[in-house]
N, C-alpha and C positions, 0 to 999 in steps of 0.2 A: 617637316622640311618639304618644300614644294619642289615638283619635279618637272622636266619636259621629257615624255613618254611618247616613242612611235610605235604604232600598232601597224604592221605591215603585213602583206600577203598577197597573192594574185587576186584578179577578178574573181567575184562569186563566192569569195572565202568569208564574207559576213562582216567586212570592214564597217560600213556604213549603219548597219544593225547593230554593232557593237557601239559605234560612236553616238546612236539614239539611246541606247541602254546606259552608256555611262552618263549623258547627260540626265537622264530620268533618275539615275540613282542618287547622283549628287543632289539634285533638286530636291528630290523627296526626302532628303537628310536636313532641308533648311538651307544648303548651301547655294548661295548665287553666282549664276554663269552665264556666259554668253556662247553660242553656237555659231562657228563659221564654215563657209563652204565655197567652193569655186567649181563652176562648170559641172555643176550636177546634173545629171540626165532629166531631172523634171524640170529645169528653168532655174533662173536665177534667184536667189535666197530661199533655198529650200534644201536641205539635207532629206535625201531619198535612200530607200533601201529596196532592194527587189522582193522584199517579203511584204511592202506595201506601207511601211512607217514612213511618216513625212514628218520633220520637225522644221518649223520656221528658223531663218538662219540669216546671219549678215554675209551678204556677197562679196567676196574678196576679189579685188582689182589690182592690176600691178603697182598702183600708186597708193593702195592701202597702207597706213600705218599702224600695225597690229599693237605697237606698243603705246602710240599715244591713245589709242581707244581705250586699251588697258588703264593707262595712267588717270585718265578721264573718268573713268567707271570706279576706280578705287578712291577716289576723293569723293563719292557719295555716300549718302545716309547709309545706305545698304552697299556696302564694299564688296567689290568683285572678288570670288573665291576661287573660279575657275573657269577655263578654255577649252573647249572643244573643236578642233580644227579638222573638218573632214576635208578629203580630196587634197590632202596637203602636199602632193607631188606636182601640183599645179603653182603652189607658192613659189616666190622668188627665193633667193639665197638670201637676200637682205630680209625677207620677212621671216625666216627661219632664225636668223639672228635675232629680230626683234622678239619673236616669242622666246628665245633663251634670256634676254634682258627683261622680260616681263617674270619669267622664274626666279632669276637671281636677284634682281633688282626691287619687284614688289612683292614676291614671295606668294605668287600666285601658280596654281597646278594647271598645266598646260598638257591637252590629250590631243595628240594628232594622228591622223588616220590616213593611209595610201597606200597605193602600189609603189614598188621600188623602180621597177624598169619599164621601157616603153616597147613598143612592136617591134623595135629594132635592137631589143635586149639592152638598150643603152639607160642608165639610170636618169631619172628626172631629175633636174638641178635641187628641187624642193626635198626630194627624197635623199640625194646626195649629202645635202647639209644637215640633214636630220642624222643621218647615219654617223656624222662626224660631231655633232653636239648633245644627241639625246642622253639624258641620263640613264635611259632604260628603252631597250628594242625588245617588243615583245612580235614573235612571229606567230599568225593567230593560226589556232589547231584546225579549224575547219578547213580540210583540202579540197580544193575544186579538182575537178576529175576531166582530163582530156577525153574526147569522144572514144578513144581505144580502151579506157579504164584505167589508165596509169594516172600518176599523180599528176596535175596540172601545174606547169612550173613557169611557162612563157606566156606572156598576152600576145596575141596575132591581131593584127588589122586586116579586114576583108573586105572588099571593095568589089561589088558585082560579082562575089562568089571566089574570086580572086585574092589569095593572101599576098600583100605587098610587104615589102621591108623599106620602102623609101617614101619620103615625102614629110610634111610639117610632123615636129613630135605631137603636138595637140590638135588633134581634132576630134570634137565630140561627136559621138555615135549612138547607134542605136543596138543594144544587146540582144533585142530578141526580135527582130522584123527581117523579113526575107523580101522586102519590097527593093527594087531595082534602083541603082544610084545611091543607096544609101551605104554609109559606112557602118560596118558591123565589126565587132570585137567577140573575140573567142580565147577560151583559156586552151592551152595545148602543153602535152610534154615536151621535153626539149627534142626528142626524135622525129617528132611531127610538126614542130616549129622549123626546126633545121630543114626539114626536107618540105617546108611548104604545103603542108598537107592538112588544110581544116577540114571540117565535118564533112561538107559536100564530097570531098574526095576519098571519104572512107573507104568507098569499094574499091578504089583504084590499086 
């Protein structure tokens, strides 16, 4: 029985690494799949992890019809058997519905990966819909840590060293740069997220 599975956790918990591993594992057993992503840090059409893994992928846009793609692929000589969908938090609710139809109507496994909430602690639309529709939700076991050593539970947006809680929900940033005028992201525990204290305020 095909499943819609949602693998989720904070930043730095290994979601994209696991997405690449799932694709490799299923492909190495002779199953044919497609990899999708959206707004990856490495650029369009690439699934990348912070460990340096990169996998070519189909870039998802707002008007991408994931069910239509799957339907076209399933009618080929080597039919599609699974889909890996990284950065699923950025997909639209309609696209998550399409993935559910891929599972239910085409009997294709769909493995989705993404963070649940944004820098304001609000659910992303794609993630919210996955919580509503997924057959299985897997919380990743590799725990990210706040700068204080506690378990990281919240994603923070830092602009010029200052944590912000207002702005557009989706702004692709740099997770490892100290250059000015760049949006950065950091994982914090609830205490330091609510206090607005990213790493550069650790000594305050």
